[in-house]
C-alpha positions in Angstrom: -53.0 -48.0 -114.5 -56.0 -48.9 -116.5 -59.2 -47.9 -114.8 -62.8 -48.5 -115.8 -64.5 -45.3 -116.8 -68.1 -45.4 -118.2 -68.8 -49.0 -118.8 -66.3 -51.7 -120.0 -63.9 -49.5 -121.9 -60.6 -49.0 -119.8 -59.2 -45.6 -119.4 -55.4 -45.1 -119.5 -54.0 -41.7 -118.5 -51.2 -40.1 -120.5 -48.7 -40.7 -117.6 -49.7 -44.4 -117.4 -49.4 -44.7 -121.2 -45.9 -43.1 -121.2 -44.7 -45.4 -118.4 -46.1 -48.5 -120.2 -44.5 -47.5 -123.6 -41.1 -46.8 -121.9 -41.2 -50.2 -120.2 -42.1 -51.9 -123.5 -39.1 -50.2 -125.1 -36.8 -51.4 -122.3 -36.0 -47.9 -120.9 -36.0 -49.2 -117.4 -33.9 -52.3 -118.0 -30.4 -51.0 -117.3 -31.0 -48.6 -114.4 -28.4 -48.6 -111.7 -29.5 -50.5 -108.6 -32.0 -52.7 -110.5 -32.9 -55.7 -108.5 -31.5 -54.3 -105.3 -33.6 -53.2 -102.3 -34.2 -49.5 -101.8 -31.9 -48.1 -99.0 -33.2 -47.0 -95.7 -36.5 -48.9 -96.0 -36.0 -50.2 -92.5 -35.3 -46.8 -91.0 -38.4 -45.8 -89.0 -37.8 -42.1 -88.9 -39.6 -39.8 -91.3 -36.5 -37.6 -92.0 -34.1 -40.3 -93.0 -33.6 -38.6 -96.4 -32.7 -35.3 -94.7 -30.2 -36.9 -92.4 -28.6 -38.8 -95.3 -28.4 -35.5 -97.3 -26.7 -33.7 -94.4 -24.2 -36.5 -93.9 -23.4 -36.7 -97.6 -22.9 -32.9 -97.9 -20.9 -32.7 -94.6 -23.4 -30.3 -93.0 -23.8 -30.4 -89.2 -27.1 -31.6 -87.9 -27.0 -28.8 -85.3 -28.4 -26.5 -88.0 -31.7 -28.3 -87.6 -32.0 -27.3 -83.9 -34.0 -24.3 -82.8 -31.9 -21.1 -82.5 -32.0 -21.1 -78.7 -30.6 -24.6 -78.5 -27.9 -23.8 -81.1 -26.9 -20.8 -79.0 -26.8 -22.8 -75.8 -24.6 -25.4 -77.5 -22.3 -22.7 -78.8 -22.0 -21.3 -75.2 -21.1 -24.8 -74.0 -18.4 -25.2 -76.6 -17.0 -21.7 -76.1 -13.9 -22.6 -74.1 -12.8 -25.1 -76.8 -13.6 -22.6 -79.6 -11.5 -19.8 -77.8 -8.6 -22.2 -77.3 -8.2 -22.5 -81.0 -7.9 -18.7 -81.5 -4.4 -17.3 -81.6 -4.7 -13.6 -80.6 -6.4 -11.8 -77.7 -8.1 -9.5 -80.2 -9.7 -12.5 -82.0 -10.9 -13.9 -78.6 -12.5 -10.6 -77.7 -14.1 -10.2 -81.1 -15.6 -13.8 -80.9 -16.9 -13.3 -77.4 -18.5 -9.9 -78.4 -20.2 -11.6 -81.4 -21.5 -14.4 -79.2 -22.8 -11.7 -76.7 -24.5 -9.8 -79.5 -26.4 -13.0 -80.5 -27.3 -13.7 -76.9 -28.6 -10.2 -76.5 -30.6 -10.5 -79.7 -32.0 -13.8 -78.5 -33.0 -12.4 -75.1 -34.7 -9.5 -76.9 -36.6 -11.7 -79.4 -36.7 -15.2 -78.1 -37.6 -18.0 -80.5 -37.9 -21.7 -80.0 -37.9 -23.5 -76.6 -36.9 -21.6 -73.5 -33.3 -22.5 -72.9 -31.2 -20.6 -70.3 -28.6 -18.5 -72.1 -26.4 -15.8 -70.6 -23.9 -13.2 -71.8 -20.2 -14.1 -71.3 -17.8 -11.7 -69.5 -15.3 -10.7 -72.1 -12.5 -10.0 -69.6 -13.0 -13.3 -67.8 -13.0 -15.2 -71.1 -9.8 -13.5 -72.1 -8.2 -14.2 -68.7 -9.2 -17.9 -69.0 -7.9 -18.1 -72.5 -4.5 -16.5 -71.5 -4.2 -18.8 -68.4 -4.8 -21.9 -70.6 -2.2 -20.7 -73.1 0.5 -20.0 -70.4 -0.1 -23.2 -68.5 3.0 -25.3 -68.4 3.0 -28.1 -70.9 3.0 -31.7 -69.6 6.4 -33.3 -69.6 7.1 -34.9 -72.9 9.3 -37.7 -71.5 8.7 -39.6 -68.2 11.4 -39.3 -65.6 14.0 -42.0 -65.9 13.2 -45.2 -64.0 15.5 -46.4 -61.2 18.0 -49.0 -62.6 17.0 -52.6 -61.9 19.2 -54.3 -59.3 20.6 -57.6 -60.3 20.1 -60.6 -58.1 23.8 -61.0 -57.4 24.0 -57.4 -56.1 21.4 -57.9 -53.5 22.2 -58.6 -50.0 25.0 -57.3 -48.2 
C-alpha cells in the first residue's frame, strides 16, 4: 500500500512491492477458490477454525474441556466403557486407573469445581458381571394366535 512519507513522494514497503509484482505477473490468477466466498465468515464464534480443525482431524472436542470436567464426563460414561471390556482383569485395571486420576485431581484440583468421586472397584466389577450375565432379549417374538376365519365363528 502506498503511503505518503515526507512530502509528495509515495513510499512502498518491500512486502507491498512483492505483492504488487506478483499480482502483475498473474501469480494470484489461478488459485483454488478464486471468486468464492471465504468459508465460515457467517460463524460468529472466535474459535471456528479450531472446531473445524478438530472435526477434520477426527479429534474429540472434549479435549478442550478443563481436566475436572473431562474427568466427570469419563465417570458418567464409565458403565458404557466397562461394558465394552471383555475380562474382569481389564475392568479392574480400568477402574483403578480412573481412581488414580480422581485421587490426583482431588489432591491437585484444576479448573472449575466439579464433584468427582472414586469408584468402588468391586461394585463396578459386580455391575459389569451382572450386565454380562443378564438374559438376552428374545430374538423372535412369540407366535401370534391364528386368525379365525369368518365361517368358523359362531357355534
